[in-house]
FIRO-456302 format. One record per residue (C-alpha): x, y, z. Coordinates in steps of 0.25 Angstrom, whole numbers, padded with zeros to 4 digits, always signed. Layout:
<pts>
XYZ ...
</pts>
This chain:
<pts>
+0381+0417-0121 +0391+0428-0120 +0403+0418-0118 +0410+0420-0131 +0420+0431-0125 +0426+0420-0116 +0440+0418-0122 +0450+0422-0113 +0458+0416-0101 +0463+0421-0088 +0477+0419-0083 +0479+0404-0080 +0470+0399-0092 +0457+0402-0084 +0446+0406-0093 +0441+0421-0092 +0427+0422-0087 +0418+0423-0099 +0407+0433-0100 +0394+0431-0092 +0385+0421-0101 +0371+0425-0105 +0365+0411-0101 +0366+0402-0089 +0376+0392-0089 +0371+0378-0085 +0379+0367-0081 +0374+0353-0083 +0380+0339-0080 +0380+0327-0071 +0383+0329-0056 +0397+0330-0052 +0402+0338-0065 +0403+0351-0057 +0391+0359-0062 +0391+0367-0048 +0406+0368-0047 +0408+0373-0061 +0395+0381-0062 +0399+0389-0050 +0413+0392-0056 +0407+0395-0070 +0397+0405-0064 +0408+0412-0057 +0417+0413-0070 +0405+0418-0078 +0400+0427-0068 +0386+0420-0067 +0378+0415-0055 +0379+0400-0052 +0367+0392-0049 +0366+0377-0045 +0353+0371-0050 +0353+0360-0039 +0355+0370-0028 +0343+0378-0034 +0335+0366-0034 +0338+0363-0020 +0335+0377-0016 +0321+0376-0023 +0318+0363-0017 +0324+0365-0003 +0330+0351-0005 +0343+0345-0009 +0343+0339-0023 +0345+0325-0016 +0332+0328-0008 +0324+0332-0020 +0328+0319-0027 +0325+0310-0015 +0311+0317-0012 +0306+0320-0025 +0314+0312-0036 +0322+0316-0048 +0311+0320-0056 +0306+0331-0046 +0320+0336-0045 +0321+0338-0060 +0308+0345-0060 +0313+0355-0049 +0327+0356-0056 +0320+0360-0069 +0312+0371-0063 +0325+0376-0055 +0333+0376-0068 +0323+0383-0076 +0322+0394-0065 +0337+0395-0064 +0338+0397-0080 +0329+0409-0078 +0340+0416-0070 +0351+0425-0077 +0363+0417-0082 +0370+0409-0072 +0378+0396-0071 +0369+0384-0068 +0373+0371-0062 +0362+0361-0065 +0359+0347-0059 +0364+0335-0066 +0350+0331-0071 +0345+0345-0075 +0350+0344-0089 +0343+0331-0091 +0329+0337-0089 +0324+0341-0103 +0317+0354-0098 +0329+0358-0090 +0339+0355-0101 +0331+0363-0111 +0331+0375-0101 +0345+0374-0098 +0349+0373-0113 +0340+0385-0116 +0344+0394-0105 +0358+0391-0102 +0371+0386-0108 +0373+0372-0103 +0386+0366-0099 +0387+0351-0097 +0398+0348-0087 +0403+0334-0090 +0412+0326-0081 +0419+0313-0081 +0411+0302-0073 +0423+0299-0064 +0424+0314-0060 +0409+0315-0058 +0409+0303-0049 +0420+0309-0040 +0413+0322-0039 +0399+0317-0035 +0405+0308-0024 +0408+0321-0017 +0393+0324-0014 +0382+0314-0010 +0370+0322-0015 +0368+0317-0029 +0354+0311-0030 +0357+0303-0043 +0369+0296-0036 +0361+0291-0024 +0361+0276-0023 +0368+0273-0036 +0382+0271-0041 +0388+0285-0045 +0395+0280-0057 +0383+0272-0062 +0374+0285-0060 +0384+0294-0067 +0385+0284-0079 +0370+0284-0080 +0369+0299-0079 +0380+0301-0089 +0373+0292-0099 +0360+0299-0097 +0364+0313-0096 +0376+0316-0104 +0369+0316-0117 +0360+0326-0111 +0371+0335-0105 +0377+0335-0119 +0366+0344-0123 +0372+0355-0115 +0378+0367-0122 +0392+0364-0117 +0400+0352-0111 +0411+0355-0101 +0419+0343-0095 +0420+0345-0080 +0434+0340-0076 +0441+0335-0063 +0449+0346-0057 +0446+0360-0053 +0432+0365-0057 +0439+0377-0064 +0444+0367-0075 +0429+0364-0079 +0425+0378-0077 +0435+0382-0088 +0430+0372-0097 +0416+0377-0095 +0420+0392-0097 +0427+0388-0110 +0415+0380-0115 +0406+0392-0112 +0415+0401-0119 +0415+0392-0132 +0400+0391-0131 +0399+0406-0130 +0408+0408-0142 +0400+0398-0150 +0387+0404-0147 +0392+0418-0150 +0397+0413-0164 +0383+0406-0166 +0376+0419-0164 +0386+0429-0171 +0381+0435-0184 
</pts>
């Protein structure tokens, strides 16, 4: 990762854009943490294309995520997701927003960890609940109490998400606040990696 040169700020305390990274940046985490919103902004700041894995899955299947779940079940969706993520990781470096369950699949997780720098976007439960209420296309929330679903997902997934290279807290407020945290984390990671390989 060529991110070790990121050490300056612009006027107003906004971080200067770091050099283009040599690996894909993959965002993982639960629904509602802002992977698409932050990912799009991160791509703009890094000068990289942004790709939403769920959108790519829908394009490949010519169906919405919700329809895939309803017609074929979660296991079939995960299989398709695995293939799509593997294909996307063959592309030149980009910023990739993954679905909430992608990192839970051992094969997909291994691919992401081998071919990308993974960032776990973590958010407060109350914030995620507020955010997901704005959309009604979350298959895992269908027919269940959202708080109970989130509590179950947190218990099951957080230990796995913690295997990501970096953890960045997604905060309430303008997306730029979380974006700056992600950029700072990437800069620190790039510096650490550079020092590790230095003679």
